[in-house]
NUVOVEX-302281 format. One record per residue: residue number from 1; residue in three letters; x, z, y of N, C-alpha, C in turn. Coordinates in Angstrom, 2 decimals. Layout:
BEGIN
 pos code      nx      nz      ny     cax     caz     cay      cx      cz      cy
 NUM  ALA       X       Z       Y       X       Z       Y       X       Z       Y
...
This chain:
BEGIN
 pos code      nx      nz      ny     cax     caz     cay      cx      cz      cy
   1  MET    0.82    0.00   -1.19    0.00    0.00    0.00    0.86    0.00    1.25
   2  ILE    1.90    0.83    1.26    2.81    0.91    2.41    3.55   -0.41    2.58
   3  ASN    3.98   -1.05    1.46    4.68   -2.32    1.56    3.81   -3.40    2.17
   4  LYS    2.51   -3.44    1.81    1.60   -4.42    2.41    1.45   -4.15    3.90
   5  PHE    1.32   -2.88    4.29    1.20   -2.54    5.70    2.45   -2.95    6.45
   6  ALA    3.61   -2.72    5.88    4.87   -3.08    6.52    4.98   -4.60    6.67
   7  ALA    4.54   -5.34    5.66    4.58   -6.81    5.73    3.65   -7.32    6.82
   8  VAL    2.44   -6.75    6.91    1.48   -7.16    7.94    2.03   -6.82    9.32
   9  LEU    2.62   -5.62    9.47    3.20   -5.22   10.75    4.34   -6.14   11.14
  10  MET    5.21   -6.49   10.19    6.34   -7.39   10.47    5.84   -8.77   10.90
  11  MET    4.80   -9.29   10.25    4.23  -10.59   10.63    3.65  -10.53   12.04
  12  ALA    2.98   -9.44   12.39    2.41   -9.29   13.72    3.50   -9.27   14.78
  13  VAL    4.61   -8.53   14.52    5.73   -8.48   15.47    6.37   -9.84   15.60
  14  LEU    6.59  -10.52   14.48    7.21  -11.85   14.51    6.32  -12.85   15.25
  15  THR    5.02  -12.81   14.98    4.08  -13.70   15.67    4.07  -13.43   17.17
  16  ALA    4.06  -12.18   17.56    4.06  -11.82   18.98    5.35  -12.26   19.66
  17  SER    6.49  -12.12   18.98    7.75  -12.51   19.60    7.85  -14.02   19.72
  18  ILE    7.33  -14.76   18.73    7.34  -16.23   18.83    6.41  -16.68   19.95
  19  ALA    5.23  -16.08   20.05    4.27  -16.45   21.09    4.81  -16.16   22.48
  20  SER    5.66  -15.13   22.62    6.21  -14.81   23.93    7.47  -15.59   24.23
  21  GLY    7.86  -16.50   23.33    9.04  -17.32   23.57   10.32  -16.66   23.13
  22  GLN   10.26  -15.60   22.34   11.45  -14.93   21.86   11.50  -14.99   20.35
  23  THR   12.72  -15.04   19.82   12.89  -14.98   18.38   13.06  -13.54   17.98
  24  GLU   13.26  -13.32   16.70   13.40  -11.97   16.20   14.56  -11.25   16.89
  25  GLY   15.61  -11.99   17.23   16.77  -11.40   17.89   16.52  -11.13   19.37
  26  GLY   15.43  -11.60   19.91   15.09  -11.33   21.29   15.64  -12.35   22.27
  27  THR   16.12  -13.50   21.82   16.65  -14.49   22.74   15.51  -15.32   23.31
  28  PRO   15.38  -15.33   24.63   14.29  -16.08   25.24   14.58  -17.58   25.25
  29  GLY   13.54  -18.36   25.52   13.72  -19.80   25.71   13.49  -20.65   24.48
  30  GLN   13.11  -20.08   23.38   12.83  -20.89   22.20   11.53  -21.63   22.44
  31  PRO   11.50  -22.94   22.19   10.26  -23.69   22.43    9.19  -23.33   21.40
  32  SER    7.96  -23.49   21.83    6.84  -23.33   20.91    6.29  -24.71   20.63
  33  VAL    5.40  -24.83   19.70    4.82  -26.13   19.36    3.31  -26.06   19.45
  34  THR    2.72  -27.21   19.75    1.28  -27.37   19.73    0.98  -28.60   18.89
  35  VAL    0.04  -28.49   18.00   -0.35  -29.61   17.16   -1.60  -30.23   17.76
  36  LEU   -1.53  -31.54   18.07   -2.66  -32.26   18.65   -3.29  -33.12   17.57
  37  ASP   -4.59  -33.01   17.42   -5.32  -33.81   16.45   -5.39  -35.25   16.96
  38  THR   -5.02  -36.21   16.13   -5.01  -37.61   16.55   -6.39  -38.14   16.88
  39  GLN   -7.44  -37.44   16.48   -8.78  -37.87   16.84   -9.19  -37.32   18.21
  40  GLU   -8.39  -36.41   18.78   -8.69  -35.82   20.08   -7.84  -36.39   21.20
  41  VAL   -6.72  -37.03   20.88   -5.82  -37.56   21.90   -5.44  -38.99   21.55
  42  GLN   -5.05  -39.75   22.59   -4.59  -41.11   22.37   -3.74  -41.55   23.55
  43  GLY   -2.84  -42.47   23.31   -2.07  -43.07   24.39   -2.95  -44.05   25.14
  44  ILE   -2.67  -44.24   26.43   -3.53  -45.14   27.20   -2.80  -46.35   27.76
  45  LEU   -1.47  -46.35   27.77   -0.76  -47.52   28.29   -1.06  -48.73   27.41
  46  GLY   -1.41  -49.82   28.05   -1.74  -51.04   27.33   -3.19  -51.13   26.88
  47  ARG   -3.95  -50.06   27.08   -5.35  -50.04   26.66   -6.21  -50.85   27.61
  48  GLU   -7.18  -51.55   27.05   -8.12  -52.34   27.85   -9.09  -51.43   28.58
  49  ILE   -9.43  -51.82   29.79  -10.43  -51.11   30.58  -11.62  -52.05   30.78
  50  ARG  -12.82  -51.49   30.67  -14.05  -52.24   30.89  -14.78  -51.63   32.08
  51  SER  -15.55  -52.43   32.79  -16.39  -51.91   33.87  -17.67  -51.36   33.27
  52  THR  -18.46  -50.68   34.08  -19.75  -50.20   33.61  -20.68  -51.36   33.28
  53  ALA  -20.37  -52.55   33.85  -21.15  -53.76   33.55  -20.54  -54.52   32.37
  54  ASP  -19.64  -53.88   31.63  -18.98  -54.45   30.45  -18.08  -55.64   30.78
  55  GLU  -17.49  -55.65   31.97  -16.54  -56.71   32.35  -15.13  -56.25   31.96
  56  ASN  -14.30  -57.18   31.53  -12.90  -56.87   31.25  -12.18  -56.66   32.58
  57  MET  -11.65  -55.46   32.79  -10.99  -55.13   34.06   -9.48  -55.22   33.96
  58  GLY   -8.95  -55.46   32.79   -7.50  -55.53   32.61   -7.01  -54.42   31.71
  59  ARG   -5.72  -54.13   31.82   -5.09  -53.11   30.98   -4.30  -52.13   31.84
  60  ILE   -4.25  -50.89   31.40   -3.45  -49.87   32.10   -1.98  -50.14   31.79
  61  VAL   -1.18  -50.28   32.86    0.25  -50.51   32.67    1.09  -49.34   33.16
  62  ASP    0.49  -48.43   33.93    1.23  -47.26   34.41    0.24  -46.21   34.90
  63  VAL    0.70  -44.98   35.02   -0.09  -43.89   35.57    0.76  -43.22   36.64
  64  LEU    0.20  -43.03   37.84    0.92  -42.37   38.92    0.52  -40.91   38.96
  65  VAL    1.52  -40.03   39.03    1.28  -38.59   39.11    1.87  -38.06   40.40
  66  ASP    1.28  -36.95   40.89    1.82  -36.32   42.10    2.91  -35.32   41.72
  67  GLY    3.41  -34.60   42.71    4.50  -33.65   42.49    4.14  -32.50   41.57
  68  LYS    2.87  -32.25   41.37    2.42  -31.19   40.47    2.15  -31.71   39.06
  69  GLY    2.36  -33.01   38.86    2.13  -33.60   37.55    0.70  -34.00   37.28
  70  MET   -0.13  -33.99   38.31   -1.54  -34.36   38.15   -1.67  -35.89   38.28
  71  ALA   -2.42  -36.49   37.36   -2.66  -37.94   37.43   -3.48  -38.25   38.67
  72  ARG   -3.00  -39.21   39.48   -3.70  -39.58   40.71   -4.28  -40.98   40.64
  73  ALA   -3.59  -41.90   39.95   -4.06  -43.29   39.90   -3.56  -43.96   38.63
  74  ALA   -4.32  -44.94   38.19   -3.89  -45.80   37.09   -3.54  -47.15   37.69
  75  ILE   -2.46  -47.73   37.23   -2.07  -49.07   37.65   -2.60  -50.02   36.58
  76  ILE   -3.43  -50.95   37.02   -4.09  -51.88   36.10   -3.58  -53.29   36.36
  77  ASP   -3.25  -53.99   35.28   -2.92  -55.40   35.37   -4.26  -56.13   35.39
  78  PHE   -4.67  -56.58   36.57   -6.02  -57.07   36.81   -6.03  -58.56   37.10
  79  GLY   -7.07  -59.22   36.65   -7.31  -60.62   36.99   -6.50  -61.58   36.15
  80  GLY   -6.57  -62.82   36.52   -5.82  -63.85   35.82   -6.43  -64.22   34.48
  81  PHE   -5.75  -65.13   33.83   -6.17  -65.59   32.51   -4.93  -65.73   31.66
  82  LEU   -4.91  -65.04   30.54   -3.75  -65.02   29.64   -2.46  -64.66   30.36
  83  GLY   -2.55  -63.71   31.29   -1.37  -63.23   32.00   -0.97  -64.05   33.21
  84  VAL   -1.62  -65.19   33.45   -1.30  -66.03   34.59   -2.24  -65.68   35.74
  85  GLY   -1.68  -65.40   36.90   -2.48  -65.09   38.07   -2.92  -63.64   38.14
  86  SER   -2.41  -62.80   37.27   -2.80  -61.39   37.32   -1.95  -60.66   38.35
  87  ARG   -2.44  -59.51   38.77   -1.70  -58.67   39.70   -1.99  -57.22   39.39
  88  LYS   -1.11  -56.36   39.81   -1.28  -54.93   39.55   -2.01  -54.30   40.72
  89  ILE   -3.01  -53.46   40.40   -3.74  -52.73   41.43   -3.81  -51.27   41.03
  90  ALA   -3.99  -50.39   42.01   -4.11  -48.96   41.76   -5.57  -48.54   41.89
  91  VAL   -6.08  -47.86   40.87   -7.44  -47.33   40.92   -7.36  -45.81   40.76
  92  ALA   -8.25  -45.12   41.45   -8.25  -43.66   41.40   -8.47  -43.17   39.97
  93  TRP   -7.72  -42.15   39.59   -7.84  -41.60   38.25   -9.27  -41.12   37.97
  94  GLN   -9.92  -40.56   39.01  -11.28  -40.04   38.84  -12.29  -41.15   38.55
  95  ALA  -11.93  -42.40   38.84  -12.85  -43.51   38.59  -12.83  -43.96   37.13
  96  LEU  -11.94  -43.38   36.33  -11.85  -43.72   34.91  -12.62  -42.71   34.08
  97  HIS  -13.30  -43.21   33.07  -14.01  -42.34   32.13  -13.55  -42.69   30.73
  98  PHE  -13.24  -41.67   29.97  -12.74  -41.86   28.61  -13.88  -41.58   27.64
  99  VAL  -14.38  -42.66   27.05  -15.56  -42.60   26.20  -15.10  -42.52   24.74
 100  PRO  -15.67  -41.59   23.97  -15.31  -41.55   22.54  -15.59  -42.89   21.88
 101  GLN  -14.67  -43.34   21.06  -14.79  -44.66   20.43  -16.07  -44.81   19.63
 102  ALA  -16.57  -43.74   19.07  -17.77  -43.83   18.24  -19.01  -44.19   19.07
 103  GLU  -18.99  -43.85   20.37  -20.17  -44.10   21.20  -20.26  -45.54   21.70
 104  LYS  -19.14  -46.17   21.95  -19.13  -47.54   22.47  -18.00  -48.31   21.80
 105  ARG  -18.00  -49.59   22.02  -16.94  -50.39   21.40  -15.64  -50.36   22.19
 106  TYR  -15.65  -49.73   23.33  -14.42  -49.59   24.12  -14.29  -48.15   24.57
 107  GLY  -13.08  -47.75   24.92  -12.84  -46.36   25.19  -12.61  -45.97   26.64
 108  ILE  -12.21  -46.89   27.52  -11.94  -46.53   28.91  -12.83  -47.37   29.82
 109  VAL  -13.63  -46.68   30.63  -14.58  -47.35   31.52  -14.19  -47.05   32.96
 110  LEU  -14.17  -48.08   33.80  -13.89  -47.95   35.22  -15.21  -48.04   35.98
 111  GLU  -15.43  -47.14   36.92  -16.68  -47.09   37.71  -16.74  -48.18   38.77
 112  LEU  -16.01  -49.23   38.63  -15.99  -50.33   39.61  -16.23  -51.65   38.89
 113  THR  -16.78  -52.61   39.62  -16.97  -53.95   39.05  -15.79  -54.84   39.47
 114  ARG  -15.71  -56.00   38.85  -14.64  -56.95   39.21  -14.74  -57.33   40.69
 115  ASP  -15.96  -57.53   41.19  -16.13  -57.90   42.60  -15.64  -56.79   43.54
 116  GLN  -15.82  -55.53   43.14  -15.35  -54.43   43.99  -13.82  -54.32   43.96
 117  VAL  -13.21  -54.69   42.87  -11.77  -54.54   42.71  -10.99  -55.74   43.27
 118  LYS  -11.61  -56.91   43.30  -10.92  -58.13   43.77  -10.21  -57.97   45.11
 119  PRO  -10.82  -57.34   46.13  -10.12  -57.27   47.42   -9.00  -56.23   47.49
 120  ALA   -8.81  -55.45   46.44   -7.77  -54.41   46.47   -6.39  -55.05   46.63
 121  PRO   -5.55  -54.45   47.47   -4.19  -54.98   47.63   -3.36  -54.77   46.38
 122  GLU   -2.37  -55.60   46.20   -1.51  -55.51   45.03   -0.61  -54.27   45.11
 123  TYR   -0.43  -53.61   43.97    0.49  -52.47   43.87    1.90  -53.01   43.72
 124  LYS    2.80  -52.50   44.54    4.21  -52.86   44.43    5.03  -51.58   44.47
 125  GLU    5.81  -51.37   43.43    6.62  -50.17   43.33    7.55  -50.03   44.54
 126  GLY    7.65  -48.81   45.05    8.50  -48.54   46.19    7.82  -48.73   47.54
 127  ARG    6.60  -49.21   47.53    5.83  -49.41   48.76    4.67  -48.42   48.78
 128  PRO    4.08  -48.16   49.95    2.92  -47.26   49.99    1.83  -47.75   49.03
 129  VAL    1.19  -46.80   48.36    0.20  -47.13   47.34   -1.20  -47.02   47.94
 130  ILE   -1.94  -48.10   47.87   -3.34  -48.10   48.30   -4.18  -48.04   47.03
 131  VAL   -5.01  -47.01   46.94   -5.80  -46.75   45.74   -7.26  -47.05   46.02
 132  ILE   -7.91  -47.83   45.16   -9.34  -48.07   45.31  -10.07  -46.97   44.52
 133  VAL  -11.05  -46.36   45.19  -11.80  -45.26   44.57  -13.19  -45.75   44.18
 134  ALA  -13.90  -44.96   43.44  -15.20  -45.39   42.88  -16.22  -45.74   43.95
 135  SER  -16.09  -45.21   45.16  -17.04  -45.56   46.20  -16.80  -46.95   46.75
 136  GLY  -15.72  -47.58   46.27  -15.39  -48.94   46.73  -14.47  -48.95   47.93
 137  LYS  -14.09  -47.77   48.43  -13.20  -47.69   49.60  -11.74  -47.75   49.14
 138  LEU  -10.87  -48.16   50.04   -9.45  -48.12   49.80   -8.88  -46.88   50.47
 139  GLU   -8.12  -46.09   49.74   -7.53  -44.88   50.31   -6.06  -44.80   49.96
 140  PRO   -5.20  -44.49   50.94   -3.77  -44.34   50.60   -3.55  -42.99   49.92
 141  LEU   -2.60  -42.95   49.00   -2.20  -41.67   48.42   -1.38  -40.92   49.45
 142  PRO   -1.58  -39.59   49.57   -0.77  -38.83   50.53    0.68  -38.74   50.09
């Protein structure tokens, strides 16, 4: 009985030290791990985006984040045919909706139509970024 209690106590101490970032020896900085279910997460670069009117809006080619690591805009390769005549545009991250694959045949929906996105200026790295938001307005990122 005492041996079982000691084993349970040792496991609790070991679990607590691992959770606090320390090993049994007390050295801080050991990484912890998180297991992500592949049905709950997915990569989005290269994924097709559809409008709410089921129009092909292009593919996500980059994601812009601010200094805090928060996603602010998606860069979409928009327009053209078979890669000819396309251009990159920035759309507000909030304008994207991630739909479970089981509900629709596509997973990423943009709250804008092709006509609303057409006048958006082209995104060029190293230049000020103009982001089109769901209201159809163009707003610069701060």
